[in-house]
C-alpha positions as CSV (number, residue, x, y, z in Angstrom):
1,X,-5.2,12.3,-22.9
2,X,-8.7,10.8,-22.6
3,X,-9.2,7.0,-22.5
4,X,-11.4,5.5,-25.2
5,X,-13.2,2.2,-25.2
6,X,-13.7,0.3,-28.5
7,X,-15.7,-2.5,-27.1
8,X,-16.3,-4.4,-23.9
9,X,-13.8,-7.0,-22.6
10,X,-14.9,-9.7,-20.3
11,X,-12.8,-9.8,-17.2
12,X,-12.7,-12.5,-14.6
13,X,-10.9,-12.6,-11.3
14,X,-8.9,-15.8,-11.2
15,X,-7.1,-15.5,-7.8
16,X,-6.0,-13.1,-5.1
17,X,-2.4,-13.7,-4.1
18,X,-0.8,-12.6,-0.9
19,X,2.6,-13.2,0.7
20,X,2.8,-14.2,4.3
21,X,5.4,-15.2,6.9
22,X,3.5,-18.4,7.7
23,X,1.2,-19.1,4.7
24,X,0.0,-22.5,6.0
25,X,-1.2,-21.0,9.3
26,X,-2.9,-18.1,7.5
27,X,-4.5,-20.5,5.1
28,X,-5.9,-22.6,7.9
29,X,-7.4,-19.5,9.6
30,X,-9.1,-18.2,6.4
31,X,-10.2,-21.7,5.4
32,X,-12.1,-22.1,8.6
33,X,-13.5,-18.5,8.5
34,X,-14.6,-18.8,4.9
35,X,-15.5,-22.5,5.0
36,X,-13.2,-23.1,2.0
37,X,-10.7,-25.9,1.5
38,X,-6.9,-25.7,1.8
39,X,-5.0,-27.0,-1.3
40,X,-1.3,-27.3,-0.6
41,X,-0.4,-29.7,-3.4
42,X,1.5,-27.0,-5.2
43,X,5.2,-26.8,-4.2
44,X,5.4,-23.1,-3.2
45,X,1.8,-21.9,-3.1
46,X,-1.0,-22.7,-0.8
47,X,-4.5,-22.1,-2.2
48,X,-7.9,-21.7,-0.6
49,X,-10.3,-23.4,-2.8
50,X,-13.8,-21.9,-2.8
51,X,-17.2,-23.6,-3.1
52,X,-18.3,-24.4,-6.6
53,X,-20.3,-21.3,-7.0
54,X,-17.3,-19.0,-6.6
55,X,-14.8,-18.3,-9.4
56,X,-11.5,-17.5,-7.8
57,X,-9.0,-18.8,-5.3
58,X,-6.9,-17.1,-2.7
59,X,-3.3,-18.0,-3.0
60,X,-0.7,-17.6,-0.2
61,X,3.0,-17.6,-0.9
62,X,5.9,-17.5,1.6
63,X,7.4,-14.1,2.2
64,X,10.9,-13.9,0.5
65,X,12.1,-11.8,3.4
66,X,10.4,-12.0,6.8
67,X,8.6,-8.8,7.6
68,X,7.7,-7.7,11.1
69,X,5.4,-4.8,10.3
70,X,1.6,-5.1,10.0
71,X,0.2,-6.1,6.5
72,X,-1.7,-3.1,5.2
73,X,-3.9,-5.1,2.8
74,X,-7.6,-4.9,3.5
75,X,-10.3,-6.9,1.8
76,X,-14.0,-6.5,2.4
77,X,-15.6,-9.9,2.4
78,X,-19.2,-10.6,1.9
79,X,-21.3,-13.7,2.1
80,X,-24.8,-14.5,1.0
81,X,-25.0,-17.3,3.6
82,X,-27.1,-16.9,6.7
83,X,-24.8,-19.3,8.7
């Protein structure tokens, strides 16, 4: 069956969400690497808040069951900054 499109829908990335054994430590690492701010005001989530010109957050949640294997997620990150 072929897919059909009857118009164009606007889509916007709101957040990337990952689980981690130690979300606070992971958030600290990525906040420094990306030069974003850690927001841990939410009870269970820790968010990385981007600069004003970005439209999405990265959310880190505690892992329900501790995992020992390597996380297989891979994200290619790009910056327009020369710093």
